[in-house]
C-alpha positions as CSV (number, residue, x, y, z in Angstrom):
1,M,127.7,186.1,98.1
2,A,129.2,183.6,95.4
3,G,132.8,184.5,97.1
4,I,131.6,183.5,100.4
5,V,130.3,180.3,99.3
6,A,133.4,179.3,97.0
7,A,135.7,179.9,100.3
8,A,133.4,178.1,102.3
9,L,133.3,175.0,100.1
10,V,137.3,175.1,99.6
11,A,137.4,175.2,103.5
12,V,135.4,172.2,103.6
13,L,137.5,170.5,100.9
14,V,140.7,171.4,102.8
15,G,139.2,170.0,106.0
16,V,138.0,166.3,104.3
17,A,141.6,166.3,103.0
18,L,143.2,166.7,106.2
19,F,140.9,164.1,107.8
20,V,141.2,161.4,105.2
21,G,144.3,161.8,103.4
22,T,145.5,163.1,100.3
23,G,145.8,160.0,97.8
24,V,147.3,157.0,97.3
25,S,150.6,157.7,98.2
26,S,150.0,158.7,101.8
27,A,148.2,155.5,102.1
28,R,151.7,153.9,101.6
29,P,153.8,153.2,104.8
30,K,156.5,155.5,105.5
31,L,160.2,153.8,105.0
32,A,162.5,154.2,108.1
33,D,165.4,156.7,107.2
34,V,167.5,154.0,109.1
35,G,166.9,150.6,106.8
36,A,167.7,148.6,104.1
37,W,166.3,146.3,101.4
38,L,166.1,142.8,101.4
39,A,166.1,140.7,98.5
40,S,163.8,137.3,98.7
41,A,164.7,135.3,95.5
42,L,162.6,132.7,97.2
43,N,159.3,134.6,96.3
44,G,161.1,137.6,93.8
45,E,160.0,140.2,95.9
46,V,162.2,142.9,98.2
47,V,161.2,144.4,101.1
48,H,162.4,147.3,103.0
49,A,163.6,146.9,106.8
50,N,163.6,149.3,110.0
51,G,167.2,148.8,111.0
52,L,166.2,150.2,114.6
53,S,163.1,148.0,114.9
54,G,163.8,145.0,112.5
55,Q,160.3,145.7,111.4
56,V,159.1,145.1,107.5
57,D,158.1,148.8,106.6
58,G,158.3,148.2,102.8
59,R,157.7,145.2,99.9
60,V,157.7,145.3,96.3
61,D,157.0,142.6,94.4
62,L,159.0,141.6,91.4
63,A,157.1,139.4,89.3
64,S,159.3,139.6,86.1
65,A,162.3,138.0,88.9
66,K,160.2,135.1,89.7
67,Q,161.1,133.0,87.2
68,G,165.1,133.6,87.7
69,A,164.5,133.0,91.0
70,K,162.8,129.3,91.1
71,Q,166.0,128.4,89.2
72,G,167.6,129.2,92.2
73,E,169.3,133.0,91.2
74,A,169.5,135.1,93.4
75,L,168.9,138.8,93.4
76,K,171.4,141.8,94.1
77,V,170.1,144.5,95.9
78,V,172.4,147.9,95.2
79,Q,171.3,150.9,96.9
80,D,172.7,154.4,97.3
81,G,170.2,156.3,99.3
82,D,167.0,156.4,97.5
83,N,168.4,154.8,94.9
84,V,167.6,151.2,94.6
85,L,168.2,149.0,91.7
86,V,167.5,144.9,91.5
87,V,169.5,142.8,89.7
88,D,168.8,139.6,88.8
89,E,172.4,137.9,88.3
90,S,171.2,135.1,85.8
91,T,170.0,137.2,83.1
92,G,171.5,140.8,83.7
93,K,167.8,142.3,83.9
94,V,167.5,145.6,86.3
95,S,164.7,146.9,88.3
96,R,164.9,150.3,89.9
97,I,162.5,150.2,93.1
98,D,160.2,153.7,93.5
99,P,160.5,153.7,97.2
100,T,157.8,156.5,97.4
101,Q,155.6,154.3,95.6
102,L,156.8,150.7,96.6
103,E,156.8,149.7,93.3
104,V,159.0,148.7,90.2
105,A,159.3,152.1,88.0
106,Q,161.7,151.2,85.5
107,T,163.6,148.0,83.8
108,G,166.6,147.5,81.7
109,T,169.0,145.0,80.4
110,L,172.6,145.4,80.9
111,G,173.9,142.7,78.9
112,A,174.6,139.1,79.8
113,G,174.4,137.9,83.6
114,G,177.3,138.4,86.0
115,T,176.9,142.2,85.0
116,Q,178.2,144.0,88.2
117,I,176.2,147.4,89.7
118,V,177.9,149.7,91.7
119,M,176.0,153.3,93.5
120,G,177.8,155.6,95.6
121,A,177.6,159.5,95.5
122,G,174.8,160.0,93.7
123,K,176.7,157.9,90.5
124,A,175.8,154.5,89.0
125,Y,178.0,152.4,86.7
126,G,177.3,148.7,84.9
127,I,180.9,146.5,84.7
128,D,180.7,143.6,82.9
129,P,183.9,141.8,84.0
130,R,184.1,139.1,81.4
131,A,183.7,141.9,78.6
132,G,186.3,144.3,80.4
133,T,183.6,147.2,80.1
134,V,182.7,149.7,82.2
135,Q,179.4,152.1,81.3
136,Q,177.7,155.0,83.4
137,L,174.5,154.8,83.9
138,D,171.3,156.7,85.4
139,P,170.4,155.7,88.4
140,L,166.9,157.1,88.0
141,T,166.3,155.5,84.5
142,V,168.7,153.2,84.4
143,D,169.3,154.3,80.9
144,T,173.4,154.6,79.8
145,I,175.3,157.6,79.8
146,G,177.8,158.3,77.3
147,A,180.2,155.3,75.6
148,A,181.6,152.6,77.2
149,I,185.0,152.4,78.5
150,A,186.9,149.4,77.6
151,L,189.4,147.7,79.9
152,K,191.4,144.6,79.8
153,A,189.2,141.5,81.2
154,P,188.3,139.8,83.5
155,L,188.1,142.9,85.7
156,G,187.7,142.8,89.1
157,Q,184.8,144.2,91.8
158,A,184.8,147.7,91.2
159,G,183.8,150.6,94.1
160,I,183.1,154.2,94.1
161,D,184.9,156.6,96.6
162,K,183.9,159.8,98.6
163,N,184.6,161.6,96.1
164,G,182.6,159.8,93.0
165,T,185.3,158.6,91.3
166,L,184.9,154.9,90.3
167,W,188.3,152.4,90.6
168,V,188.6,149.0,88.8
169,P,190.7,146.6,89.6
170,V,192.4,145.2,86.4
171,P,194.3,142.2,87.4
172,E,195.9,141.3,84.1
173,E,197.7,144.5,83.8
174,G,198.1,144.6,88.0
175,T,196.7,148.3,88.0
176,L,193.6,150.0,89.7
177,V,191.9,152.4,86.9
178,Q,189.9,155.5,88.0
179,V,186.9,156.3,86.0
180,N,184.8,159.8,86.0
181,G,181.7,159.6,83.9
182,A,183.3,158.1,80.3
183,Q,186.5,159.1,81.0
184,Q,189.2,156.8,81.9
185,G,191.7,158.5,84.5
186,K,194.7,157.9,86.0
187,A,196.0,154.0,86.4
188,V,197.7,153.2,89.6
189,T,200.2,150.0,89.4
190,V,198.9,148.0,92.5
191,G,201.0,144.6,91.3
192,E,202.5,142.6,89.0
193,P,200.5,141.6,85.8
194,G,198.1,138.4,86.8
195,D,198.5,139.3,90.4
196,P,195.0,138.7,92.2
197,L,193.4,141.9,93.3
198,T,190.8,142.6,95.7
199,L,189.2,146.0,96.4
200,T,187.8,147.6,99.4
201,I,186.5,151.5,99.8
202,A,187.6,151.7,103.3
203,G,185.8,155.2,104.9
204,G,185.6,156.5,101.2
205,T,189.0,155.8,99.8
206,P,190.7,152.6,97.9
207,F,192.2,150.1,99.4
208,V,193.5,147.3,97.4
209,T,194.8,143.8,98.6
210,N,197.1,141.4,96.9
211,S,197.6,138.0,97.9
212,A,200.3,137.1,95.5
213,G,202.4,140.3,96.7
214,A,201.0,139.8,100.2
215,S,200.5,143.4,100.3
216,A,197.9,146.1,100.6
217,M,197.5,149.3,99.9
218,V,195.7,152.4,100.7
219,I,195.2,154.5,97.5
220,G,195.1,158.5,97.3
221,S,194.3,160.5,94.1
222,T,197.8,160.5,92.7
223,G,199.1,157.1,93.6
224,T,200.0,154.9,96.8
225,R,199.4,156.8,100.1
226,L,200.3,153.1,102.3
227,Q,201.7,150.1,101.7
228,V,201.8,147.3,104.3
229,S,203.2,143.8,104.5
230,L,200.5,141.3,105.2
231,P,201.7,138.1,106.5
232,S,203.1,135.6,104.3
233,T,200.1,133.0,105.4
234,V,198.2,135.0,102.8
235,T,200.8,134.8,100.1
236,D,199.7,131.1,98.9
237,A,195.9,131.9,99.7
238,G,195.0,129.4,96.8
239,S,192.1,129.0,94.7
240,G,190.3,130.5,98.1
241,G,191.5,133.9,97.2
242,L,191.5,136.4,99.7
243,L,188.1,137.6,101.1
244,V,187.2,141.1,101.8
245,P,184.4,143.6,101.9
246,P,183.8,145.5,99.4
247,V,182.5,148.7,101.5
248,A,184.0,149.4,105.2
249,E,182.8,152.1,107.3
250,S,185.2,152.2,109.8
251,Q,189.3,152.6,109.2
252,T,189.7,149.0,110.0
253,V,189.7,146.6,107.1
254,P,189.5,143.0,107.8
255,I,191.1,140.3,105.3
256,L,190.4,136.7,105.4
257,A,192.5,134.2,103.6
258,P,189.5,131.0,103.8
259,K,191.9,128.1,103.1
260,Q,194.4,129.1,105.7
261,G,191.7,130.4,108.2
262,A,193.4,133.4,108.7
263,L,192.2,136.9,109.7
264,V,194.2,140.0,109.4
265,M,192.8,143.4,110.3
266,V,194.8,146.3,109.2
267,D,194.6,150.0,110.8
268,T,194.6,152.1,107.6
269,A,195.6,155.0,109.2
270,S,198.8,153.6,111.3
271,G,199.4,150.4,108.7
272,A,199.3,148.0,112.1
273,L,198.2,144.4,112.0
274,T,196.2,142.3,113.9
275,T,196.1,138.8,113.2
276,V,194.1,135.6,114.3
277,S,193.3,132.1,113.5
278,V,189.7,131.5,112.2
279,K,188.0,127.8,112.3
280,G,184.9,127.3,110.3
281,G,183.2,125.8,107.2
282,K,182.4,127.9,104.3
283,L,183.4,131.2,105.0
284,G,182.1,134.9,103.6
285,A,184.2,137.6,103.5
286,P,184.4,139.1,107.1
287,Q,182.9,143.0,107.9
288,A,183.7,145.4,110.7
289,L,181.4,147.4,112.7
290,G,182.2,149.0,115.9
291,R,184.9,146.8,117.8
292,R,183.7,143.5,116.3
293,I,184.4,141.6,113.2
294,Y,181.5,139.6,111.8
295,I,182.1,136.4,109.4
296,A,179.3,134.2,107.8
297,D,179.7,130.6,107.8
298,E,177.3,129.4,105.3
299,K,177.9,125.9,106.3
300,T,176.4,126.4,109.9
301,G,174.0,129.2,109.0
302,R,175.9,131.3,111.7
303,L,177.8,134.5,112.3
304,I,181.6,133.9,113.6
305,V,182.2,137.1,115.8
306,Y,185.5,138.1,116.7
307,D,185.9,141.5,119.6
308,T,189.1,143.1,118.4
309,V,189.1,145.1,122.1
310,A,188.8,142.0,124.2
311,K,190.7,140.1,121.7
312,R,188.9,137.2,121.4
313,F,185.7,135.1,120.0
314,E,182.3,135.7,121.2
315,P,179.7,132.9,121.0
316,D,178.4,132.7,117.4
317,K,175.3,134.4,116.4
318,V,172.8,132.3,114.7
319,V,170.9,133.6,111.8
320,T,169.3,130.3,109.9
321,G,171.1,127.5,112.0
322,K,171.3,125.4,108.5
323,P,173.9,125.7,105.4
324,G,172.9,128.1,102.8
325,P,174.0,131.2,101.2
326,L,174.4,134.5,103.5
327,E,174.4,138.4,102.6
328,V,176.5,139.9,104.6
329,F,176.8,143.7,104.5
330,V,176.9,147.0,106.6
331,K,174.9,150.3,105.9
332,D,174.1,153.3,107.9
333,G,175.9,152.2,111.4
334,L,174.3,148.7,111.3
335,L,175.3,145.0,110.1
336,W,172.8,143.0,107.9
337,V,172.6,139.7,107.3
338,N,169.9,138.2,105.1
339,D,169.1,134.4,103.6
340,Q,167.0,135.2,100.2
341,F,166.0,131.5,100.1
342,S,164.0,131.9,103.7
343,E,162.2,134.4,106.1
344,T,165.3,134.6,107.9
345,A,167.0,138.2,108.4
346,L,169.2,139.9,110.9
347,V,170.1,143.3,111.8
348,I,173.1,144.0,114.5
349,E,174.1,147.4,116.4
350,K,177.4,148.4,116.6
351,D,177.4,147.4,120.0
352,G,176.5,143.4,119.2
353,R,173.0,143.4,120.0
354,G,171.0,141.7,117.2
355,R,167.3,141.6,116.4
356,R,165.3,139.2,113.9
357,V,163.7,140.6,110.7
358,G,160.4,138.7,109.8
359,K,160.6,139.1,106.1
360,Y,156.8,137.8,105.6
361,D,155.3,139.6,108.5
362,E,151.7,139.4,108.6
363,A,151.6,143.5,109.4
364,L,151.9,143.5,105.6
365,D,149.6,140.4,104.5
366,Q,151.6,137.7,104.6
367,K,150.7,134.6,105.0
368,D,153.6,133.2,106.9
369,T,155.3,134.2,109.5
370,P,158.6,133.2,110.5
371,T,159.2,131.1,113.6
372,P,162.0,133.3,115.8
373,L,165.4,131.3,115.9
374,P,167.4,131.4,119.5
375,I,169.7,134.4,119.5
376,P,172.5,133.2,121.6
377,T,173.9,135.6,124.5
378,Y,176.3,138.1,123.0
379,T,178.1,139.0,126.0
380,P,180.7,136.0,126.5
381,T,181.4,134.2,129.7
382,A,184.8,133.1,130.7
383,A,185.0,129.1,130.9
384,Q,185.3,127.9,134.9
385,P,187.5,125.3,135.3
386,T,186.3,122.1,135.4
387,V,186.6,120.1,139.0
388,V,187.8,116.5,138.4
389,P,186.5,114.6,141.4
390,T,188.5,111.7,143.2
391,H,187.7,108.4,142.9
392,P,186.2,106.3,146.2
393,T,188.5,104.6,147.9
394,R,188.2,100.9,147.0
395,Q,188.0,98.0,149.4
396,P,190.8,95.7,150.1
397,T,191.1,92.3,148.1
398,G,191.6,89.0,149.5
399,G,189.5,86.6,151.2
400,P,188.3,87.1,154.8
401,T,189.7,86.8,157.5
402,A,186.9,84.1,159.1
403,V,184.4,82.2,157.0
404,P,181.7,80.8,159.4
405,T,181.4,77.0,158.3
406,K,177.5,76.5,157.7
407,T,176.0,73.5,160.1
408,K,172.8,72.0,161.1
409,T,173.7,73.2,164.5
410,A,175.4,76.5,165.2
411,V,178.6,76.0,166.2
412,P,180.6,78.8,168.4
413,T,184.2,78.1,167.3
414,V,185.3,79.8,164.4
415,T,187.4,77.2,162.1
416,V,189.4,78.3,158.9
417,T,188.0,76.7,155.5
418,A,190.8,75.2,153.3
419,T,190.7,76.3,149.7
420,P,192.1,74.9,146.6
421,T,194.8,77.6,146.4
422,P,196.0,77.9,149.9
423,S,197.4,81.5,150.6
424,P,198.2,83.2,153.8
425,T,196.1,84.0,156.7
426,P,196.0,87.7,157.4
427,T,196.3,88.6,161.2
428,P,193.8,90.4,163.1
429,T,195.8,93.6,162.8
430,E,196.0,93.2,159.4
431,T,192.5,92.8,158.5
432,T,191.4,96.2,160.8
433,R,194.3,98.4,158.5
434,T,192.9,100.9,156.2
435,P,195.0,100.6,152.5
436,T,196.7,104.0,151.4
437,P,194.3,105.9,148.9
438,T,196.3,105.6,145.0
439,P,197.0,109.4,144.3
440,T,194.6,110.8,141.8
441,P,196.7,111.5,138.8
442,T,196.4,115.1,137.6
443,R,194.2,115.9,134.8
444,P,195.7,118.5,132.3
445,P,193.8,121.5,131.4
446,E,192.8,122.5,127.9
447,P,195.3,124.2,125.5
448,P,194.6,128.1,125.8
449,G,192.4,129.5,123.2
450,T,192.5,132.1,120.9
451,V,195.6,133.6,120.5
452,T,195.8,137.0,118.7
453,A,199.3,139.2,117.5
454,N,199.5,142.2,117.3
455,S,202.2,144.3,115.3
456,G,203.6,147.5,116.8
457,P,206.9,149.8,116.1
458,G,209.6,147.6,117.9
459,W,207.4,145.1,119.7
460,M,204.9,142.4,119.2
461,E,201.7,141.8,121.9
462,I,200.0,138.4,122.1
463,V,196.6,138.2,123.6
464,F,195.3,134.4,124.4
465,T,192.2,133.0,126.2
466,P,192.9,131.0,129.1
467,S,192.4,127.2,129.1
468,G,188.9,126.2,129.6
469,Q,189.3,123.5,132.1
470,G,191.7,122.0,134.5
471,T,194.2,123.6,137.2
472,V,196.8,125.9,135.6
473,T,199.8,126.9,137.7
474,G,200.9,129.8,134.9
475,Y,201.4,130.5,131.2
476,T,204.1,130.8,129.3
477,L,205.0,132.3,125.6
478,K,207.0,130.0,123.0
479,G,208.8,131.7,119.8
480,A,210.0,134.6,120.9
481,P,213.1,135.6,119.1
482,G,216.5,135.2,121.0
483,G,217.4,138.1,122.9
484,A,214.2,139.6,123.0
485,D,212.1,141.1,125.9
486,V,209.5,139.0,127.3
487,T,207.3,140.7,129.4
488,P,206.1,139.2,131.8
489,S,208.0,136.2,131.5
490,R,205.5,134.1,132.9
491,V,201.7,134.7,133.2
492,K,199.5,134.2,136.4
493,P,196.7,131.4,136.6
494,D,194.4,134.4,136.8
495,G,195.9,136.9,134.4
496,P,196.1,139.4,132.2
497,F,196.6,136.9,129.5
498,Q,198.8,138.6,127.2
499,F,202.5,138.9,126.4
500,R,204.9,142.1,125.1
501,V,207.3,140.8,122.8
502,N,210.3,143.8,122.5
503,G,212.8,143.2,120.1
504,G,213.4,140.9,116.9
505,Q,213.8,142.1,113.1
506,C,211.6,143.9,111.0
507,D,212.3,141.2,108.1
508,Q,211.3,138.5,109.8
509,E,208.0,136.6,111.0
510,Y,207.4,135.3,114.5
511,T,204.3,132.9,115.3
512,F,203.8,132.2,118.9
513,R,202.7,129.5,120.7
514,V,200.9,129.8,124.6
515,A,201.7,127.2,126.6
516,A,199.4,126.6,129.8
517,E,201.6,124.9,132.6
518,Y,200.3,122.5,135.3
519,E,201.7,119.8,138.0
520,G,202.6,117.3,135.2
521,G,203.6,119.4,132.5
522,E,202.1,121.9,130.0
523,V,199.6,122.0,127.1
524,V,200.4,124.4,124.0
525,S,197.8,126.3,122.3
526,Q,197.7,126.6,118.1
527,P,200.3,128.7,116.7
528,S,199.5,132.4,115.9
529,I,199.4,133.8,112.5
530,P,202.9,135.1,112.0
531,V,203.6,138.9,112.7
532,R,206.8,141.3,112.7
533,P,207.9,143.8,115.3
534,C,207.7,146.5,113.0
535,V,204.8,148.7,111.3
536,A,205.0,150.7,107.8
537,P,206.7,153.8,108.9
538,G,205.6,157.0,108.5
539,R,206.6,160.4,107.1
540,P,210.5,161.2,108.0
541,A,210.7,164.0,109.9
542,G,213.0,167.1,109.5
543,F,213.6,167.0,105.6
544,E,216.1,169.6,105.0
545,A,218.4,170.9,101.7
546,K,221.2,172.9,101.9
547,G,222.3,174.1,98.6
548,K,225.8,174.0,97.7
549,N,227.7,174.5,94.2
550,H,225.9,172.4,91.7
551,G,224.3,170.6,94.3
552,A,222.8,170.3,98.2
553,D,223.3,168.1,100.9
554,L,219.8,166.5,101.9
555,T,219.3,165.3,105.9
556,W,216.4,164.0,107.6
557,S,215.3,162.1,111.0
558,A,213.8,158.5,110.8
559,P,210.1,158.7,111.5
560,E,209.0,157.8,115.1
561,N,207.7,154.7,114.4
562,A,210.5,153.2,112.8
563,K,213.9,153.7,113.4
564,D,215.6,151.6,111.3
565,A,213.4,152.2,108.3
566,T,215.0,152.5,104.7
567,Y,214.2,155.2,102.2
568,I,213.7,156.2,98.8
569,L,214.8,159.2,97.6
570,E,213.2,160.7,94.2
571,G,214.0,164.3,92.4
572,P,216.8,165.6,90.0
573,G,220.4,165.5,90.0
574,N,222.8,162.6,91.0
575,H,222.2,160.8,94.3
576,P,221.2,157.5,95.4
577,G,217.8,156.5,94.9
578,T,218.1,154.6,98.3
579,P,220.2,155.9,100.6
580,G,222.0,154.8,103.7
581,G,221.3,156.6,106.7
582,T,219.6,159.7,107.1
583,G,221.5,162.0,104.5
584,A,222.1,162.1,101.1
585,E,224.6,164.1,98.5
586,V,222.8,165.5,95.2
587,T,225.5,166.9,92.2
588,G,225.1,167.6,89.0
589,L,222.9,170.3,89.0
590,K,222.7,173.5,87.4
591,N,222.9,176.7,89.6
592,G,220.4,179.5,89.5
593,Q,217.1,177.4,89.5
594,S,215.2,175.8,92.2
595,Y,214.9,172.4,92.9
596,T,212.6,170.2,94.6
597,W,212.9,166.0,96.2
598,T,210.5,163.5,97.9
599,L,211.5,161.4,100.3
600,R,209.5,158.1,101.6
601,A,210.6,155.6,104.2
602,K,210.1,152.0,104.2
603,N,210.7,148.7,105.8
604,A,209.6,145.4,105.7
605,A,206.3,146.2,107.0
606,G,205.2,148.6,104.1
607,E,206.2,151.7,102.9
608,S,205.6,155.4,104.0
609,Q,202.3,157.1,104.1
610,E,203.1,160.4,103.1
611,R,206.1,161.8,101.1
612,A,208.4,164.3,103.3
613,E,209.4,167.0,100.4
614,V,211.7,169.7,100.4
615,T,213.2,172.3,98.2
616,A,216.4,174.2,97.5
617,N,217.2,177.0,95.6
618,L,220.5,177.4,93.9
619,Q,221.5,180.4,93.6
620,P,225.0,181.3,94.2
621,P,225.5,183.1,97.8
622,P,227.3,186.2,97.3
623,A,230.6,187.4,98.9
624,Q,232.6,190.8,99.5
625,F,236.2,190.9,98.1
626,R,238.7,193.7,97.2
627,N,240.0,194.2,93.3
628,A,244.1,193.7,93.0
629,N,247.0,194.9,90.8
630,N,245.7,198.2,90.3
631,D,248.8,200.2,90.9
632,H,250.0,201.0,87.4
633,R,246.9,201.4,85.3
634,D,243.3,201.7,85.8
635,T,241.0,198.2,85.8
636,L,238.2,198.2,83.4
637,I,235.1,196.2,84.2
638,R,233.8,193.9,81.3
639,P,230.5,193.4,80.3
640,G,231.3,189.5,79.8
641,P,233.7,187.0,80.9
642,N,236.2,188.6,78.0
643,T,238.4,191.5,77.4
644,D,236.1,193.2,75.0
645,G,234.0,196.3,75.9
646,Q,233.8,198.5,79.4
647,A,230.7,198.4,82.0
648,G,233.2,200.7,84.5
649,R,236.2,202.0,85.4
650,I,238.4,201.7,88.8
651,P,240.8,204.1,88.6
652,Q,244.5,203.4,89.5
653,R,245.7,202.5,92.9
654,E,242.1,202.5,94.3
655,Y,241.1,199.4,95.9
656,I,237.5,199.2,96.6
657,T,235.0,196.4,98.1
658,M,232.7,194.8,95.8
659,T,230.1,192.1,95.7
660,V,231.4,188.8,93.6
661,I,228.2,187.1,93.1
662,C,229.7,184.0,91.3
663,Q,232.5,182.7,89.0
664,Q,232.5,181.4,85.2
665,R,234.9,180.5,82.9
666,G,236.0,182.4,80.0
667,A,238.6,184.3,77.4
668,P,242.2,184.0,78.9
669,Y,243.6,186.8,80.4
670,T,247.3,187.9,81.2
671,D,248.1,191.0,83.4
672,N,251.2,192.4,81.6
673,D,252.5,193.9,85.3
674,T,252.4,191.0,87.4
675,G,252.6,188.0,84.3
676,Q,249.5,186.3,86.0
677,S,247.2,184.5,83.9
678,S,243.8,183.0,84.5
679,D,240.5,182.0,82.4
680,V,238.6,182.6,85.4
681,W,236.3,185.6,85.8
682,N,234.3,186.8,88.6
683,K,230.8,188.4,88.2
684,V,230.7,191.8,90.1
685,E,228.5,194.5,91.9
686,S,230.7,197.6,92.5
687,P,230.2,201.5,92.8
688,R,232.3,201.7,89.6
689,G,230.1,199.6,87.8
690,N,228.4,196.2,87.1
691,G,230.1,193.5,85.2
692,W,233.2,191.0,85.1
693,L,236.4,191.4,86.0
694,N,239.5,188.4,85.7
695,D,240.3,186.7,88.6
696,V,244.1,188.1,88.6
697,L,242.5,191.3,89.0
698,M,240.9,190.4,92.5
699,D,241.7,189.2,95.7
700,T,239.5,186.1,95.7
701,P,240.5,182.7,96.9
702,K,242.6,181.1,94.6
703,G,243.4,177.0,94.3
704,G,240.1,175.8,92.5
705,F,237.2,176.4,90.3
706,P,235.3,177.8,91.7
707,A,237.0,179.1,94.9
708,A,235.0,178.6,98.0
709,P,232.9,180.5,99.3
710,L,232.0,181.3,96.1
711,W,229.6,179.3,93.4
712,E,229.8,178.5,89.4
713,C,227.3,181.1,87.7
714,E,225.4,178.4,85.9
């Protein structure tokens, strides 16, 4: 009976629990799997927003951060999966958010303000750029792990690759340093000491840009995997420097030189470049999502949007519509834009559609609900030509043909009234003639709009947007190199609005303008950002090595995308470091061993993505020869290249075919019967024994050492 009662009570309690919930944590709102944490420095809190709906589904108050926020200091949110850290950049204080309880779980301080926090692949690091220290952190407790690593300050923005390795730019040394836990790894040279370096983790791989060297590099575990030459426009980026996203989910990395208004998009797989001019106020680092590049303009509170497929700018997206700092980042395939000092945030999908995020949503007991700002239409519309109305026909000037004289009594006759300045009286025929209208001057069209230039192997492609008004009779391209083939030579008024230029030199850059022609002349677009008619070459093809005595002959074929490439050959022996053509000779090697060479291609656009590799085994090739001068006595096979000892015997007047492995100089020997002398010995294998025979006792080729086709033994 007691057991039955107990079982009944358990059943009742389980039912009540299922009905009312299981505790405080179940009362917490469930956070969306696709979402992001956004900071609000205005009131010292962070909120979690659902990326698919834009609704806020979590909020954490950071009471300790409010004081710094009131002083105008922004908060930095660092998030990696369920690990969420909030950094007060003014004090260096770090708070860990517990997403399950929606509260601050731990806090800590990582030195002075300006400390970087980097998380990824389940690891976290604190970097002090001014002190030059790197410290591993426990993302669950914010505690330090192990000893700090000291590098040469100041340090650049660091990042973690897909394998969990931290990469830290050290501009003063021109290197990118690997860090794994408390262990400092190999440093990869990416520039000269003092060069400005910026880092992007693109598709999980380090990507470094160097404005002084006008280069960008994809870094592998063993060094540079691909180096791309950037347009010279970015070389003198000045105080504005180069702006890049810290993380890029796609293989395209956008690079912005804000001072020059130059946007360069690098395909990290092929090395191809796309360039376009950007106009704006205070521009932020560009971000890539899908087919679009987004650039925050903090002067207008808008996003500049460039469509990389259509090769044109779309209408700006309104974020706040007023000046102010904007955070822009990509997470989980969505673009997030946040203004920490207002209620405004925006989330954008890959197709370009955006939705508002109300950080002060009433659903979470907030008093202030943001007023939605208008979101412009994201699908661009082509500008229609403006119709210019013709002026109305003016009436002829001059006095009337007849003016009636006013009298008290009307007089039926018509008289001509004299005027102080006499003028000829028009005839009745002239009074009825219709004057010829003055032709309306042709209104010139607007210059062509966005000019995008693409680089390719042996060609350049220029895409432009047509003139927005006026009557255009056609478009032509200016700036093509002499002798190049421009297709088409003239674009029709209705497009397609692009040119392809085949030709030009890889070691030169070319800037293009598009001219819109009309009946009265032409108007010209703004110049494009310069490009080259080439891309960084791929791996050389057909790399082969044919061994020979003390060396090898190396041959290869040019990469498919760079027929005019030059090459860098690395490996043992004497050979040119930058051979011309598609072959090289290697000498000075010891026979009997294996050797490996690597080959990479380069041109003015960059260096090879991967090295070709080949190995040659310099084992002497054996040959078949007979013995000689054996008519008078037995021939003795010696154990070494001298006249001592016996390893075999060939009877008198016996001539046999044996294998000659190689030749080597040794002790001099003179044949008493023939009087011939030589210090060349042949290493042989025969049915009468294996060892050495002097060259006068062999029917081998004469006149050289070694005598082809034989090699020296070592």
